[in-house]
C-alpha positions as CSV (number, residue, x, y, z in Angstrom):
1,M,48.6,-14.9,242.0
2,P,48.9,-18.2,243.9
3,F,47.1,-21.3,242.7
4,D,45.0,-21.3,245.8
5,H,43.9,-17.6,245.4
6,P,40.0,-17.5,245.5
7,D,39.8,-16.3,241.9
8,A,42.1,-19.1,240.8
9,V,40.0,-21.6,242.7
10,K,36.9,-20.3,241.0
11,L,38.3,-20.7,237.5
12,N,39.8,-24.1,238.4
13,D,36.3,-25.2,239.5
14,Q,34.9,-24.0,236.2
15,V,37.6,-25.8,234.1
16,Q,37.0,-29.0,236.1
17,L,33.3,-28.9,235.2
18,E,34.3,-28.4,231.5
19,Y,36.7,-31.4,231.6
20,A,34.0,-33.5,233.3
21,A,31.4,-32.5,230.6
22,R,33.9,-33.1,227.7
23,Y,35.3,-36.4,229.0
24,G,32.3,-37.8,231.0
25,D,34.4,-38.2,234.2
26,E,35.3,-36.3,237.4
27,G,37.7,-33.9,235.7
28,D,41.5,-33.7,235.9
29,V,42.6,-35.6,239.0
30,T,46.3,-34.9,238.6
31,P,47.5,-34.1,242.1
32,L,48.4,-30.4,242.3
33,D,49.5,-28.3,245.2
34,P,49.8,-24.5,245.3
35,S,53.5,-24.8,246.2
36,M,54.2,-26.4,242.8
37,F,53.5,-23.0,241.1
38,A,55.6,-20.9,243.5
39,P,58.4,-18.9,241.9
40,P,61.1,-19.7,240.9
41,S,60.0,-23.3,240.3
42,G,56.7,-22.3,238.8
43,L,54.2,-19.5,238.1
44,Y,50.4,-19.2,238.1
45,L,48.8,-16.4,236.2
46,L,45.3,-14.9,236.2
47,A,43.9,-12.5,233.7
48,Y,41.0,-10.1,234.5
49,D,38.6,-8.3,232.3
50,G,37.9,-4.6,232.5
51,L,35.4,-5.1,235.3
52,G,37.8,-7.0,237.4
53,R,36.4,-10.4,236.8
54,P,38.8,-13.4,236.4
55,V,38.6,-14.7,232.9
56,A,41.7,-16.8,232.2
57,T,44.4,-18.8,234.0
58,G,47.4,-20.8,233.3
59,G,50.5,-22.0,235.2
60,W,53.7,-23.9,234.9
61,R,55.5,-26.2,237.4
62,T,59.0,-27.6,237.4
63,Q,59.3,-31.3,236.4
64,D,62.4,-33.4,236.2
65,E,63.1,-37.0,235.2
66,N,60.8,-39.3,237.1
67,A,58.7,-42.4,236.7
68,E,55.8,-40.5,235.0
69,G,57.9,-39.8,231.9
70,Y,59.2,-36.3,232.5
71,A,62.7,-35.2,231.5
72,N,65.2,-33.1,233.4
73,G,64.6,-29.4,232.7
74,D,60.9,-29.7,231.9
75,A,58.3,-27.1,232.7
76,E,54.8,-28.4,232.6
77,L,51.8,-26.3,231.7
78,K,48.7,-26.8,233.8
79,R,45.2,-25.3,234.0
80,M,45.2,-23.2,230.9
81,Y,41.7,-22.0,230.8
82,V,39.6,-19.1,229.4
83,V,36.0,-18.6,230.4
84,P,33.6,-19.1,227.4
85,E,32.6,-15.5,227.2
86,A,36.3,-14.3,226.8
87,R,37.4,-16.9,224.2
88,G,38.7,-15.7,220.9
89,L,40.4,-12.6,222.4
90,G,43.9,-14.0,222.4
91,L,44.1,-14.4,226.2
92,A,45.3,-18.0,226.1
93,R,48.0,-17.2,223.6
94,R,49.2,-14.2,225.8
95,I,49.2,-16.4,229.0
96,L,51.1,-19.1,227.1
97,A,53.8,-16.7,225.9
98,A,54.2,-15.2,229.4
99,L,54.5,-18.7,231.0
100,E,57.1,-19.8,228.4
101,E,59.1,-16.7,229.0
102,D,59.0,-17.2,232.7
103,A,60.0,-20.9,232.5
104,R,62.8,-20.0,230.1
105,A,64.1,-17.3,232.6
106,A,63.9,-19.9,235.4
107,G,66.3,-22.1,233.4
108,R,63.8,-24.7,232.2
109,I,64.7,-26.1,228.8
110,R,61.4,-27.6,227.5
111,M,57.7,-26.8,228.0
112,V,55.4,-29.8,228.1
113,L,51.7,-30.3,228.4
114,E,49.1,-32.9,228.3
115,T,45.6,-32.4,226.9
116,G,43.0,-34.6,225.4
117,T,41.2,-35.4,222.1
118,A,38.0,-33.7,223.4
119,Q,39.9,-30.4,223.5
120,P,40.5,-29.6,219.8
121,E,40.8,-25.9,220.5
122,A,43.7,-26.5,222.9
123,I,45.4,-28.8,220.5
124,A,45.1,-26.2,217.8
125,L,46.5,-23.4,220.1
126,Y,49.5,-25.5,221.0
127,A,50.2,-26.7,217.5
128,S,50.0,-23.1,216.2
129,S,52.4,-22.0,219.0
130,G,55.2,-24.4,218.0
131,Y,54.3,-27.4,220.2
132,E,54.8,-30.9,218.7
133,P,53.6,-34.3,219.8
134,C,55.9,-36.1,222.2
135,A,56.2,-39.3,224.2
136,K,53.3,-39.4,226.7
137,F,54.0,-38.5,230.4
138,G,52.1,-37.6,233.5
139,H,49.0,-38.8,235.3
140,Y,47.1,-39.6,232.0
141,R,50.0,-41.1,230.0
142,D,48.2,-44.5,229.7
143,Y,44.9,-43.1,228.5
144,E,44.0,-43.5,224.9
145,N,42.5,-40.0,224.5
146,S,45.5,-38.3,226.1
147,R,47.8,-36.2,223.9
148,C,51.2,-34.9,225.0
149,F,53.1,-32.0,223.4
150,A,56.5,-30.3,223.9
151,K,58.3,-27.2,222.8
152,P,62.0,-26.4,223.4
153,L,62.5,-23.2,225.5
154,T,65.7,-22.2,223.8
155,A,67.1,-18.7,224.4
156,R,66.0,-16.1,222.0
């Protein structure tokens, strides 16, 4: 699904409200465009429940060396989100694995992500999935509560 699909927009609006509540701000203001998630330089996934309701999202976009601290070959995770009523079912882990596999197939060599201290569940997911702290990058690299992680996407 594209990043601007109505179901993706709906879940993006929900995650922005959650970010705003957790951080006391306007949500994630990182500039994003649907074209950033278009294959083969990205991918955006939506998961649906048995009733056809969108319940989880996640995407990756190509990043290469730039002034925001990315490195050549990076794939950046964005908008990983599971609606509260579908949490604990392993959806985030399944989306994460699919995104890693797709980025690896696209020739990306490292998956990177930025999250924050008010999202301990996200930090736990990434740590348990092989992500390690790395040098800060991206829109929030100068924020104290920002945490950046990376995982090599080596061939299996």
